[in-house]
C-alpha positions as CSV (number, residue, x, y, z in Angstrom):
1,M,31.4,-10.2,57.8
2,T,33.3,-7.5,59.7
3,L,31.5,-6.3,62.8
4,Y,32.0,-2.6,63.7
5,V,30.6,-1.3,67.0
6,V,30.5,2.4,66.8
7,G,30.3,3.9,70.3
8,L,29.2,7.5,70.5
9,D,29.6,8.7,74.1
10,G,26.5,10.4,75.3
11,A,24.7,10.3,72.0
12,E,21.1,11.4,72.6
13,P,18.6,9.3,70.5
14,S,15.9,12.0,70.3
15,L,18.3,14.5,68.7
16,L,19.7,12.0,66.2
17,R,16.2,10.8,65.2
18,R,15.0,14.3,64.7
19,W,18.0,15.4,62.6
20,A,17.7,12.1,60.6
21,D,14.0,12.8,60.0
22,E,14.8,16.3,58.8
23,G,17.4,15.0,56.3
24,H,20.5,16.3,58.1
25,L,21.8,12.8,58.9
26,P,21.1,10.5,55.9
27,S,23.4,7.7,57.2
28,F,21.6,7.6,60.5
29,A,18.3,7.6,58.7
30,R,19.5,4.7,56.6
31,L,20.7,2.8,59.7
32,F,17.3,3.3,61.5
33,E,15.3,2.3,58.5
34,S,17.2,-0.8,57.4
35,G,17.9,-2.4,60.8
36,V,16.8,-2.3,64.4
37,S,16.9,0.7,66.6
38,G,15.6,2.0,69.9
39,G,16.6,3.3,73.3
40,L,19.3,1.6,75.3
41,E,18.8,1.6,79.1
42,T,22.1,2.1,80.8
43,T,23.4,1.6,84.3
44,L,22.9,3.8,87.4
45,P,24.4,6.3,87.7
46,P,24.4,6.8,83.9
47,I,28.0,7.8,83.5
48,T,30.9,6.9,81.2
49,F,32.8,5.1,83.9
50,P,31.7,2.2,84.3
51,A,28.9,2.2,81.6
52,W,31.2,1.3,78.8
53,K,32.5,-1.7,80.8
54,C,29.0,-2.7,81.6
55,Y,28.5,-2.9,77.8
56,S,31.7,-4.8,77.1
57,T,31.2,-7.4,80.0
58,G,27.4,-7.7,80.1
59,K,27.6,-7.2,83.9
60,S,26.3,-4.7,86.4
61,P,28.7,-2.6,88.5
62,G,28.1,-4.9,91.5
63,K,30.1,-7.7,89.7
64,L,32.7,-5.3,88.3
65,G,33.5,-3.6,91.6
66,V,33.5,-0.2,90.0
67,Y,30.5,2.2,90.3
68,E,31.8,5.6,89.1
69,W,35.1,7.5,88.4
70,F,36.1,7.5,92.1
71,A,36.1,4.8,94.8
72,F,35.7,5.2,98.5
73,D,38.2,3.2,100.5
74,A,36.5,2.5,103.8
75,A,39.8,1.2,105.3
76,G,41.6,4.5,104.9
77,P,39.2,6.1,104.7
78,S,40.2,7.9,101.5
79,I,38.9,8.7,98.0
80,E,40.8,7.0,95.1
81,T,40.4,7.2,91.4
82,N,39.4,4.1,89.4
83,D,41.1,2.8,86.2
84,S,41.0,-0.3,84.1
85,A,42.9,-2.3,86.8
86,D,40.0,-2.0,89.2
87,F,37.5,-4.0,87.0
88,R,36.8,-7.6,87.9
89,S,35.9,-9.2,84.6
90,R,37.1,-10.1,81.1
91,E,35.4,-8.3,78.2
92,Y,33.7,-9.9,75.2
93,W,36.7,-9.3,73.0
94,D,38.9,-11.2,75.5
95,V,36.5,-14.1,75.2
96,L,36.5,-13.9,71.4
97,A,40.3,-13.9,71.3
98,D,40.2,-17.3,72.9
99,T,38.2,-18.7,70.0
100,G,40.3,-17.5,67.1
101,Y,38.9,-14.0,66.5
102,E,41.3,-11.1,66.3
103,P,39.3,-8.3,67.9
104,A,40.3,-4.7,68.4
105,T,39.1,-1.9,70.7
106,V,39.8,1.8,70.2
107,N,39.4,4.8,72.6
108,M,37.0,3.2,75.1
109,P,37.5,5.3,78.3
110,T,37.6,2.3,80.6
111,T,40.5,0.7,78.8
112,H,43.4,2.7,80.3
113,P,45.9,1.4,81.1
114,P,45.5,-1.2,78.2
115,N,45.1,-4.4,80.3
116,T,43.2,-6.4,77.7
117,D,44.1,-10.1,77.2
118,D,46.7,-11.1,74.7
119,G,45.3,-11.4,71.2
120,V,43.2,-8.2,71.5
121,L,44.5,-5.1,69.7
122,C,43.9,-2.2,72.1
123,V,44.2,1.5,71.6
124,A,43.3,2.8,75.0
125,G,41.0,5.7,75.6
126,S,41.1,8.7,77.9
127,P,42.9,9.4,80.2
128,A,45.7,7.7,78.2
129,S,48.2,9.9,76.4
130,E,49.7,9.3,73.0
131,R,53.0,10.6,74.5
132,E,53.1,7.5,76.6
133,T,52.3,3.8,76.1
134,F,48.6,3.6,75.2
135,T,48.4,0.5,73.1
136,K,48.6,-3.2,73.5
137,P,50.9,-4.6,72.2
138,E,53.2,-1.6,72.6
139,S,54.4,-2.0,69.0
140,L,50.9,-1.0,67.8
141,K,51.6,2.6,68.8
142,D,54.2,3.2,66.2
143,E,52.2,1.5,63.5
144,L,49.1,3.6,64.4
145,L,51.0,6.9,64.4
146,D,52.5,6.1,61.0
147,V,48.9,5.8,59.6
148,V,47.2,8.5,61.7
149,P,50.2,10.8,62.6
150,D,48.1,13.4,64.4
151,Y,46.2,10.8,66.6
152,H,45.2,12.2,70.0
153,V,43.7,10.1,72.7
154,K,41.6,12.9,74.2
155,P,40.7,16.5,73.5
156,E,43.4,19.0,74.0
157,L,41.1,21.9,74.7
158,V,39.7,22.5,78.2
159,V,35.9,22.4,78.2
160,G,35.5,25.5,80.3
161,E,37.9,27.6,78.4
162,A,37.3,26.9,74.7
163,S,34.6,28.4,72.4
164,A,31.9,26.4,70.8
165,D,33.6,26.8,67.4
166,E,36.9,25.5,68.8
167,L,35.3,22.6,70.5
168,V,33.4,21.5,67.5
169,S,36.3,21.9,65.2
170,E,38.5,19.8,67.4
171,A,35.7,17.2,67.7
172,K,35.5,16.7,64.0
173,E,39.2,16.0,63.8
174,L,39.0,13.5,66.6
175,I,36.0,11.8,64.9
176,D,38.0,11.3,61.8
177,Q,40.9,9.9,63.8
178,R,38.6,7.3,65.4
179,F,37.1,6.2,62.1
180,D,40.4,6.2,60.4
181,T,41.9,4.0,63.1
182,A,39.0,1.5,63.1
183,E,39.0,1.2,59.3
184,W,42.8,0.6,59.3
185,L,42.6,-2.0,62.0
186,A,39.9,-3.9,60.1
187,E,41.3,-3.5,56.6
188,E,45.1,-3.7,57.2
189,K,45.4,-5.6,60.4
190,G,42.5,-8.0,59.8
191,A,40.8,-7.1,63.1
192,D,37.2,-8.4,63.6
193,P,35.2,-7.3,65.5
194,V,36.3,-3.7,65.9
195,H,34.9,-1.5,68.6
196,F,35.7,2.2,68.7
197,T,34.4,5.0,71.0
198,V,34.0,8.6,70.0
199,F,34.3,10.2,73.4
200,V,34.4,13.8,72.3
201,T,30.6,13.8,71.6
202,D,30.0,13.7,75.3
203,T,32.5,16.5,76.0
204,V,31.1,18.9,73.5
205,Q,27.5,18.3,74.5
206,H,28.2,19.2,78.1
207,R,29.4,22.6,77.0
208,V,27.5,23.4,73.8
209,W,24.0,22.1,74.6
210,D,22.5,25.5,74.0
211,R,23.9,25.6,70.4
212,P,22.1,22.7,68.7
213,E,23.2,23.8,65.3
214,R,26.8,23.3,66.3
215,L,26.1,19.9,67.9
216,R,24.4,18.9,64.6
217,E,27.5,20.0,62.7
218,M,29.5,17.6,64.9
219,Y,27.1,14.7,64.2
220,E,27.1,15.4,60.5
221,R,30.8,14.5,60.5
222,V,29.9,11.2,62.3
223,D,27.1,10.7,59.8
224,E,29.5,11.1,56.8
225,R,31.9,8.6,58.2
226,L,29.2,6.2,59.2
227,G,27.9,6.1,55.6
228,T,31.2,4.6,54.5
229,L,30.8,1.7,56.9
230,L,27.2,1.2,55.8
231,D,28.3,1.1,52.2
232,D,30.4,-2.0,52.8
233,P,28.3,-5.0,51.9
234,E,30.5,-7.2,54.2
235,A,30.0,-5.0,57.2
236,T,27.6,-5.3,60.1
237,V,27.3,-2.0,62.0
238,V,26.2,-1.5,65.6
239,C,25.9,2.0,66.8
240,M,25.3,2.8,70.5
241,S,25.8,5.3,73.3
242,D,26.6,4.6,76.9
243,H,23.9,7.0,78.1
244,G,21.7,9.8,76.7
245,F,21.8,13.6,77.4
246,T,19.5,16.2,78.8
247,G,19.7,19.9,79.7
248,I,20.5,20.8,83.3
249,E,17.4,22.3,85.0
250,T,18.9,22.3,88.5
251,G,22.3,21.8,90.1
252,F,22.2,20.0,93.4
253,Y,25.3,19.6,95.5
254,P,24.8,16.6,97.7
255,N,28.1,17.0,99.6
256,Q,27.3,20.6,100.5
257,W,23.9,19.4,101.6
258,L,25.6,16.8,103.8
259,V,28.0,19.6,105.1
260,E,25.0,21.7,106.1
261,R,23.4,18.8,107.8
262,G,26.6,18.2,109.8
263,D,27.1,14.8,108.2
264,L,30.2,15.7,106.2
265,V,32.7,17.7,108.2
266,V,35.3,19.8,106.2
267,G,38.1,21.8,107.8
268,S,39.3,25.1,106.6
269,D,42.0,25.4,103.9
270,T,44.1,28.4,105.0
271,T,46.1,28.4,101.7
272,Q,43.0,28.8,99.5
273,G,41.5,31.3,102.0
274,A,44.6,33.5,101.8
275,L,44.7,33.4,98.0
276,A,41.0,34.3,97.8
277,Q,41.6,37.4,100.0
278,L,44.3,38.4,97.5
279,G,41.9,37.9,94.6
280,L,44.0,35.1,93.2
281,T,41.2,32.8,92.0
282,R,41.3,29.9,89.5
283,E,38.9,31.8,87.1
284,R,41.0,35.0,87.3
285,L,44.1,33.0,86.5
286,K,42.4,31.5,83.4
287,R,41.1,34.9,82.3
288,L,44.5,36.4,82.5
289,V,46.3,33.7,80.5
290,D,43.5,33.8,78.0
291,R,43.9,37.5,77.4
292,L,47.6,37.0,77.0
293,G,47.0,34.1,74.5
294,L,48.8,31.7,76.8
295,V,46.1,29.1,77.5
296,N,48.0,26.3,75.9
297,V,51.2,27.3,77.6
298,A,49.5,27.5,80.9
299,Q,48.0,24.1,80.5
300,A,51.4,22.6,79.9
301,L,53.3,24.5,82.7
302,V,50.4,24.8,85.2
303,P,48.3,21.7,85.0
304,E,44.9,21.3,86.5
305,S,46.4,19.4,89.5
306,T,48.3,22.7,90.4
307,Q,45.4,25.0,89.5
308,Q,43.3,23.2,92.1
309,F,45.2,25.0,94.9
310,F,43.7,28.3,93.7
311,P,40.2,28.9,95.1
312,S,37.2,29.1,92.8
313,E,35.1,32.2,92.6
314,S,32.0,30.1,93.3
315,G,33.5,29.0,96.6
316,R,33.3,25.4,95.5
317,T,36.0,22.8,96.0
318,A,36.1,19.3,94.6
319,V,35.4,17.0,97.6
320,Q,38.5,15.0,96.6
321,D,40.6,18.1,97.4
322,A,38.7,19.1,100.6
323,P,40.3,18.6,104.0
324,I,37.7,16.1,105.2
325,D,37.6,15.3,108.9
326,W,37.1,11.5,108.7
327,A,36.7,11.1,112.4
328,E,33.4,13.2,112.3
329,T,32.2,12.6,108.7
330,K,29.3,10.1,108.4
331,A,28.6,10.2,104.7
332,I,30.0,11.3,101.4
333,S,28.5,11.4,97.8
334,L,30.6,10.4,94.8
335,G,29.8,9.9,91.1
336,R,26.4,11.6,90.9
337,G,24.5,8.8,92.7
338,P,26.5,6.5,95.0
339,V,26.5,7.5,98.7
340,Y,29.1,5.9,101.1
341,L,28.9,5.8,104.9
342,N,32.1,6.1,106.9
343,D,32.3,3.2,109.4
344,R,34.5,4.9,111.9
345,A,31.9,7.6,112.6
346,F,29.5,5.1,114.1
347,S,29.6,3.1,117.3
348,G,28.2,0.0,115.7
349,E,26.1,-1.5,113.0
350,S,22.8,-0.6,114.7
351,E,23.6,3.1,114.8
352,Q,24.9,3.0,111.2
353,E,21.8,1.3,109.9
354,S,19.6,3.8,111.7
355,Y,21.5,6.7,110.2
356,R,21.3,5.1,106.7
357,S,17.5,4.8,107.0
358,E,17.1,8.4,108.1
359,L,19.4,9.6,105.3
360,R,17.5,7.7,102.7
361,S,14.2,9.2,103.9
362,A,15.7,12.7,103.8
363,L,16.9,12.3,100.3
364,E,13.6,10.8,99.2
365,S,11.7,13.9,100.5
366,L,14.1,16.5,99.3
367,E,12.9,19.0,96.7
368,T,14.5,21.6,94.5
369,P,13.6,25.3,95.0
370,N,10.9,25.0,92.4
371,G,9.3,22.0,94.1
372,T,10.6,19.2,92.0
373,P,11.8,16.1,93.8
374,V,15.6,15.9,93.8
375,A,15.5,12.1,93.5
376,E,13.4,9.8,91.4
377,A,14.2,7.1,93.9
378,V,16.8,6.1,96.5
379,H,17.9,2.4,96.1
380,D,19.4,-0.2,98.2
381,P,22.5,-1.0,96.0
382,E,22.2,-4.8,96.7
383,T,18.7,-4.8,95.2
384,F,19.7,-2.7,92.1
385,Y,23.2,-4.3,91.5
386,S,23.9,-8.0,91.1
387,G,26.9,-9.8,92.6
388,S,28.7,-9.3,95.9
389,C,29.2,-5.5,95.3
390,P,32.8,-5.2,96.4
391,R,33.7,-1.6,97.4
392,G,30.0,-0.8,96.9
393,P,28.0,2.2,98.1
394,D,25.5,2.2,100.9
395,L,22.8,4.1,99.1
396,L,22.3,4.7,95.4
397,V,20.4,7.9,94.4
398,E,18.6,8.0,91.1
399,Y,18.4,11.7,90.5
400,T,15.4,13.2,88.7
401,E,16.1,13.8,85.0
402,G,17.6,17.2,84.6
403,V,19.1,17.4,88.1
404,D,22.9,17.4,88.0
405,A,24.6,16.4,91.2
406,P,28.3,17.4,91.2
407,E,30.6,16.3,94.0
408,S,31.9,19.8,95.1
409,V,31.6,21.3,98.5
410,G,31.2,25.0,99.2
411,G,28.7,27.6,97.8
412,D,25.0,26.9,97.8
413,V,23.2,23.6,97.9
414,F,21.3,24.4,94.7
415,G,22.6,26.3,91.7
416,N,23.6,25.7,88.1
417,N,27.0,24.2,87.2
418,S,29.2,27.0,85.8
419,D,30.7,25.0,82.9
420,W,28.1,22.3,82.1
421,L,24.8,23.1,80.4
422,A,23.7,19.5,80.1
423,T,24.1,16.2,81.9
424,H,23.4,12.5,81.4
425,R,20.2,10.5,81.4
426,R,19.6,6.8,81.5
427,I,18.3,6.1,78.0
428,G,21.0,6.1,75.3
429,L,21.0,5.0,71.6
430,F,21.0,1.5,70.1
431,A,20.9,0.8,66.4
432,A,22.3,-2.0,64.2
433,A,22.1,-3.1,60.5
434,G,23.7,-5.7,58.3
435,E,24.2,-9.4,58.1
436,G,22.4,-11.2,60.9
437,I,20.5,-8.2,62.1
438,A,16.7,-7.9,62.1
439,S,14.6,-4.8,61.5
440,G,12.2,-2.9,63.7
441,E,12.1,-1.3,67.1
442,V,14.0,-2.8,70.1
443,D,14.7,-1.7,73.7
444,P,17.7,-3.6,75.0
445,S,19.7,-2.8,78.1
446,I,23.4,-2.0,78.0
447,Y,24.0,-5.4,79.7
448,D,22.4,-7.2,76.7
449,V,24.9,-6.0,74.1
450,A,27.9,-8.2,74.9
451,P,25.9,-11.5,75.1
452,T,24.0,-10.6,71.9
453,L,27.2,-9.9,70.0
454,L,28.9,-13.1,71.2
455,H,25.9,-15.1,70.1
456,L,25.7,-13.3,66.8
457,L,29.4,-14.3,66.2
458,G,28.7,-17.9,67.1
459,E,30.4,-18.0,70.5
460,A,29.4,-19.0,74.0
461,V,28.0,-16.5,76.4
462,P,29.7,-16.5,79.9
463,E,27.4,-17.9,82.5
464,D,27.9,-15.0,84.9
465,V,26.6,-12.1,82.6
466,D,23.6,-10.1,83.8
467,G,22.3,-9.4,80.3
468,E,20.6,-11.7,77.8
469,V,20.8,-12.5,74.2
470,R,18.2,-10.3,72.5
471,F,16.7,-12.4,69.7
472,D,14.6,-9.4,68.5
473,V,17.9,-7.8,67.4
474,L,19.0,-10.9,65.4
475,D,17.9,-12.4,62.1
476,G,18.7,-15.6,60.2
477,E,20.7,-18.5,61.7
478,A,21.6,-16.6,64.8
479,A,18.0,-15.9,65.6
480,E,17.3,-19.7,65.5
481,R,20.3,-21.0,67.3
482,T,20.2,-22.0,71.0
483,V,22.4,-19.9,73.2
484,E,25.6,-21.7,74.3
485,V,26.6,-21.0,77.8
486,G,30.4,-20.7,78.5
487,P,32.6,-20.5,81.6
488,P,32.4,-17.4,83.8
489,S,34.4,-14.4,82.8
490,A,35.0,-13.0,86.3
491,T,38.6,-12.1,87.3
492,D,40.4,-10.5,90.2
493,A,41.2,-6.8,90.0
494,G,44.8,-6.1,88.9
495,G,47.1,-5.0,86.2
496,E,49.0,-1.9,85.3
497,R,47.7,1.3,87.0
498,A,47.2,4.8,85.6
499,G,48.3,6.9,88.5
500,E,47.2,10.6,88.8
501,E,46.4,11.1,85.1
502,V,42.8,9.9,85.6
503,E,42.0,12.8,88.0
504,E,43.9,15.3,85.8
505,T,41.8,14.4,82.8
506,L,38.6,14.6,84.8
507,R,39.4,18.1,85.9
508,N,40.1,19.2,82.2
509,L,36.7,17.7,81.2
510,G,34.8,19.4,84.0
511,Y,33.9,16.3,86.0
512,V,35.9,17.7,88.9
513,E,35.7,21.3,90.2
């Protein structure tokens, strides 16, 4: 048996089921009918980073020490970007490599830089670059590029600048590259199990949500390639997404709300102000190079990290770029959910706890202009996350579905995001078929996947996972066998770091203003 885990970033189960029922996705229909399927509840906030790591470790962010793309360093204070070196756990493929398996992982966003254990074949995901080292072992890079010579780690097009046709066309090329790589690793390198993530599905959905026929065209390519895997009688196929998707009904800018409350204090940027007076905005620059046909040249010569110095026509600035007055700032929101308090703004724990309680009440009672609650709930992180929650937030906002909460400051508190038409929701996709897999409906959590796969493969489950073996997913011998408990998989943070390329990629994808 070869186990393939097909990760489709942001795949929305309601869309795939509808298109499967209508006959557009016959391979997905076959997967749903022959195996188990259902919704997959993900972590909070429901975002790529760290959701994929929650899947591969079976642990909540409280044990991983990573809660979203950015981290708040209270000692600075400062805002830092996270990468694979910040996670504090081994993944299930590291555990399998200890027992004689030869696993591989391809294009999972949380795997850059490639810090997997020896014995795991790793092709890192975004924000890695095929122009640099992005595999482990390093020799795997040349082998891969011989087989898939046009392999790209991430989309080349910028989400806010490309047309729907361009985005979907590029997506289909990247989908083929991911499947080609996974099949090569299994068939030629003997890898088993093989996980691979198609990240571009998320990217395109953010921008093309209003063009469902184009989204379906993208998934039809996935369906075609998925059918080849399902045709292999020796293959067991698991298909999953790290979160679902929904249209944006309201944009809420929590950091601008904090600014207007006086809780987040931002100084003036004289450089951006002067450029704005001259009419030199980021959008005007992009329109100019687009008319001249120089978009690709501009991306190479004037990267997003340089473009950030130009003001936006919306008046918004990424909070990471804002001149924050840390002596006066009490709170900051990062990652569409986590809220951090700044210790140095309070005289002591009593004052800080009183402020935390008041801020929580204010968020719980806040409504959008049409009267919808902004937040479904505001959680104490220690009750939602397990573990010691290193570097953890002070409050965890669960936004109402359809409310997007970017990190920018400036502009209005409420308003639609200019580039994104859709955002994430907490229920993603889970489906599986093949040897050892049952049939019917299931509703696992993202934390259950790693322990279930380890048990399916006959290996012990680390004692410190948060998920559980889902016996309703399994059939045959695995469904009857008692779960073996293995040693903990916790580690210290460490390893090679990515540097500024994480933030650069986030800007290109629209995660940062």
